[in-house]
N, C-alpha and C positions, 0 to 999 in steps of 0.2 A: 829521255824522250823515249818511246816504244818503238821497235821495229826500226832504229836508226843507229849508223855508226856515227862516230866523229873522227875528223883528221883534220889537221891545220887549219880549224876554225871553221870547217865547212862540215856540213851533215849530209849523209847519203841513206836513203830509204834501203828497205830490204824486202824483197817479195819473192815469191816463188812460183814457177809455172811447172804444174804436174805433167802437163801435155809433153813440154820438152824438156822435163827434168834439169831445169836450169833456175839458178837463182839470179836475179837481176834488181837493179834499182838506178836512181838518178840523185843527182846533187840535188837538195832541196833548198829553198828560200833563195835563189836566185832566177832570174830569168833566163840565163843561157841554159840550153839542153845539153847536160853532161850526164850522159849514161853508162853502164857497167855491166858486166854479167860474169856469173862464174858457176862452176859444176859442183861446187861445194863452198862451204862457210869461208874456208881459208883461200881460196881462189877469188871468191867475191869480195872479200876484204882487201887483197891485194890489188884486184882490178879497180876498186874505189879509190885506194890511195894512188894508184898511177893516173886515174883519170882526173884527179884533184891536181896533181903534179902537172899533168898535160896542160889541162886547163890554164894552170898560172904561168906555164911556160910560152902556151899560144900567146896569151895576153903580153907577156913581156916582149915575144918577137914581133908582135904587131903593134906594139905602143900603146895598148889599150889597158885600161885601169881595171883590175879584177873586180866583179861584183863581190860584194860582202853579204853573208847572208842576213845580218842585222845591222841595220845601220843606226839603230837607237832612236828612232822616229816612227809613228804610225798614226794613220787618221782613225777618229773613233766618232761615230755617228751617234748622237744622244737625242733623247726627247728635249725640246727647249725649256721644259719645266726642270728637269734634273739638271741641264746643263746650268741654270740660272741658281739652283741651290748649290751645286759644287762651287761656283765663283762665290756665293755669298759665304760658304763655310771657309773657303780658302781665305777670303778677305778677314773674316773673323779671327782666324789664326795668323794674320799679317804675312801670308804667302801669296804666291802666284798661283793661278791654277794649276799650270805644269807642276810646279812644286808640291803640291797638295795632293795632286792625282799620283805623283810619282812616289811620295810617303805612302799612300794608302796601297799601292802596288807592290811596294817592297815589303810592307808588313803584311799583306796578304800571302805573298810567296813565301816569305820566311816561316810563318806560322805553318803554311802547308807541307814545307819541306820537314819541320819539326814534327808534325802531326803524321807524315808518312815513314818516318825513321824508326 
């Protein structure tokens, strides 16, 4: 992902404010607001890692389950006709709709990674 850092399964954004001369970001893909900042790339990275560690420690201390960036499920809104065609194609292949779409997405992202390499 562009303009992001990864640490311990969490992703952080990278931004720069020229007025304040500061790099800043937040942990992405979770509802909790976990932000950080630094004056250079190295301090931003350190602040990001510390923010993730602090978030996980806070969750542990309060008995809350930490949010995970990706649960493995998402909602997808489709045109009813496309939904119907997908179900029909899945049935023709002897698959559930979920398995059929998962196969399509895996193939698509694998091919995309090879093309970008």
